[in-house]
C-alpha positions in Angstrom: 7.1 9.8 2.0 3.3 9.9 1.7 1.5 11.9 -1.0 -1.2 13.8 0.8 -3.3 14.4 -2.4 -3.5 10.8 -3.5 -5.9 8.7 -1.5 -6.8 5.1 -2.3 -10.6 5.0 -2.1 -11.6 1.5 -3.3 -10.3 -2.1 -3.1 -9.9 -2.0 -6.9 -7.6 1.0 -6.5 -5.7 -0.8 -3.8 -5.3 -3.9 -6.0 -4.0 -1.8 -8.9 -1.5 -0.1 -6.6 -0.3 -3.5 -5.3 0.2 -4.7 -8.9 2.0 -1.5 -9.8 4.5 -1.9 -6.9 5.0 -5.6 -7.4 5.6 -5.1 -11.1 8.3 -2.4 -10.5 6.2 0.3 -12.0 7.2 2.9 -9.4 10.9 2.5 -9.7 11.4 1.7 -6.0 14.5 -0.3 -5.1 14.7 -3.0 -2.4 10.9 -3.5 -2.0 10.5 -6.3 0.5 6.8 -6.0 1.5 3.6 -4.1 1.8 1.5 -3.5 4.9 -1.5 -1.6 6.0 -0.7 0.7 8.9 -1.8 3.8 10.8 0.1 7.0 11.2 1.5 7.6 14.7 0.8 11.3 14.3 -2.9 11.3 13.5 -4.1 7.7 13.2 -4.8 8.0 9.5 -4.6 4.6 7.7 -2.1 4.1 4.8 -0.5 1.4 2.7 3.2 1.2 3.4 5.8 0.0 0.9 8.7 -1.4 3.0 12.3 -2.2 2.3 14.5 -5.1 3.6 15.0 -3.3 6.9 11.2 -2.6 7.3 11.8 1.1 6.6 9.1 3.1 4.7 10.0 3.6 1.0 6.6 5.0 0.1 3.1 5.3 1.4 -0.3 6.1 0.1 -3.3 7.1 2.3 -6.3 4.8 2.2 -9.8 5.3 3.4 -11.0 3.7 6.6 -13.1 1.3 4.5 -10.1 0.2 2.4 -8.1 -0.2 5.6 -10.7 -2.5 7.2 -11.5 -4.5 4.1 -8.2 -4.6 2.3 -6.2 -6.6 4.8 -6.6 -9.9 3.2 -5.8 -8.4 -0.3 -2.5 -7.1 1.1 -1.8 -10.3 2.9 -2.4 -12.6 0.0 -1.5 -10.3 -2.8 -3.5 -9.1 -5.8 -5.1 -11.5 -8.3 -2.7 -12.1 -11.1 -4.1 -11.5 -14.6 -4.5 -14.7 -16.7 
């Protein structure tokens, strides 16, 4: 399920989304990972929230710039507030 009206436009928005997911703020169950991916239908980039079986629980569209520059942020995780 991807919300078509809610696009992540900046790395700061991506980081806030990662923190929200990791903190349980979206109420998703069995979250096992996050990944940047592209839609098989139209090639649009998105951030995928995956479960233990690597099935999509939730997705948010991202801009091409966020897709290209946010890979390390997704791989290493957001900076934790001190």
